[in-house]
N, C-alpha and C positions, 0 to 999 in steps of 0.2 A: 502492502499497499504507499503510496505516494506518504509525506509527512507531511502537517500541518508546517505553517511559515510563525515565526515571530514574536518578542514580550510588550506590556504596557497593564495601565491602567486602565475602567471602567474610562469610556469616553467620554468630555464633563456635554458634550451636543447630542442633544434627541433630535433624528431629521424628522420632519412634522408631515405625512403620509397627504398625497395630495387630493384629493377628490376630481371626479370626473363629472364636465354635468352633461346634463343631458339635453342634446339640440334641435331634439323633435321642434319639428314647426306642429302651430295650430290649424285646425281642423276648420275647414272654408275659407274664409275672409273675402278674397275680393274675383275667386275661380270659381264663383256657382260654388262653395261648398264640396266639391269635388276632394274622391281625396286618393294622396299621392298610388300611384301604380304599381302595386309589393312587384317583387323580385324573385320572383315563386324557386328559381336556378340557383341564387345567388345565398349560400351558408354564410348565416349570421356568424361577426367575427366578431372572436373570445373576447372576453371581458380584459383592461386597463388593465386586471389585476391574477391575469392569470400566462404565465409562461406559452409563447409561443415562439416558433421560426422563420426566420427572412434567406432567401435566395441571395446570397455575395457576386461581385462582378466573376468571380473564378469559378463558377458556378457551383459551386462547393457552401453550405447551409451552415449558420447556427440559429443556437438558441436562445429568443429578445426576454430576456427577466425583464420582469412585472416593477415596472419606477419603484414600487417600494421596496422592492429590493437593490434596486440601482443608489434610492437612496441613504440606501444606511451604506453603504457601501465602505465609509471612513469606520463607521463602528464597527466590520467585521476586519480591520485591519487588523484592529486595537487585538479584535478578540483571536487574530492572528498571534498576535506576540503574546500574551497573556498563555496561552498551550507552548508555543514556548518556553516560553520562562517556568512550566510546571504547575501556570494557576488553574489548573483545572476548574474548581469547582466556582468560581469565578466567568469562565469561562462556557461553562453551562448554564447561568445566573446567566446571561448576557445574551450566548441563544438563544434564553427562551423566551427573552423579551424583547428581543425582537424578531422574537415568530410570531409573541405575541399580538404585534400591528403590521408581520407581512406571513402571513402561515405556506409565503408559497416561495418561501426564501429559501434557493437548494443549496448554499453553501451555508447557512446553517444546518440543514439539517447535513448536511452532509459533516459536517464537522463533528454533531453530537456525533452520530452514527463512529466518528476515528475514536472519540473520549473514550464510548462505549467500548467498541472493540477494544482495544488496549487495557480497556478492564475485566474484557473476557465477560460481557453480560453480552452474550450477542442473541437473545429474542429483542433484547432493546438494544440494537445494534441492525440489526434487521430492518428494525421500526421504522426506525432515520434513515438507511441507505434503501429501502424501497419506497420511501414518502417520495423524495428526491427523484427517483428512478422516473418514478410515476405522473413524475409533474414532468420533464421530458420524454417522457414514451410518448403519454396522453400528444406534446403537443406539436412530435413526428405523427404520430396515427394523424391526427388533423389535418398534415401537410398531405396527407397521400404520402406516404413511410418516404423520403427521398435519403437521398443517398448523393454526395456522403457526407458524414456532420462528425466533419478528426477533431480527432485530440489538438489538433494545433492552433486550433482558435479558443481565444481566453475561453469565450464565452459558453464552449463547449467538455471545461471540464472538469468542472466541479458534476456534470450528469452522469459525461465517463468516468469520471472515480465511484459517483454515489454507485454504479455500477457492480463497478466490482469487487466493491464492499459487497453491495448485495448478494455477486454466488459466489464469493466465496463464505459468506454465513450461512446460507440457503444450505452449501455444499459441506458445513462443518456443523451446519442442524437436521441430515437423510434427506433434503429435498434437490437434491440431484436432477431431477427431471425440469423441477422449477428454475433452478442455476443453467441450468444447458438453455433454457431460453433467451434469459439474461444472457446470457455467451452472446450468442445468435443475435440478437437485432444490436447490438453495442460492435461483435464483426461485421455485421452489416453500417452501422454508423459508418465505420475506418480501417475497411478489411485492413486495411498495415499492422494493425495491433498493436500498438502501441508502448501499450499498461498486460502486453503479458494476458489479454483472455484464455488464449486460446488453451496459456499450459494449466489454469484456472485447476479448473476436470479434471487433469491429471494429478492433485494437489493434496499428501493424505489428511485423517482426518482424522484433527485429535484423540485423545482415546477421555479427554476429561470435560466430554463441552454438554456428556447428559449432566 
């Protein structure tokens, strides 16, 4: 597993979550009360608080994290520093605070998964890695399963690292088929396999996981 970065105290700056305002127009008006035509073939866009994907100029795809997660980037950097300094309890409290205002913050779930894994709490690690993985998986599915979604793109890393953490936990918990499905999706995202996912299923299961 990739290590979590760096040390420090709680950030004194608390970002404010911005609310999206509806731009829907009024019915009626000077047009004789006609409603706008519905576009039946268009799928509704995901809300701004949800992870989505976009295609880049080079043809690759990357996750677009919700505004609430992007607004908390500085706080996440502080959490990285706390973990690196061994201040795990403070880091967990900060991550929980971040998630209380932005439940779809993939990186906060990944960090909590890493901490739980380091403490050998596989069910808890699976829960956090699984939540982060599901956010990315659903975003990719909504876009029609595009590829590649490469690890070299910074925005994709927390999702792909969470996928590796989830697959590891599932394998250790005896759920090999589920682990295999996670590995297969991750390899479709990045066939170059920079995280060594193809070797994960061959890893031995630890004897003390029961």
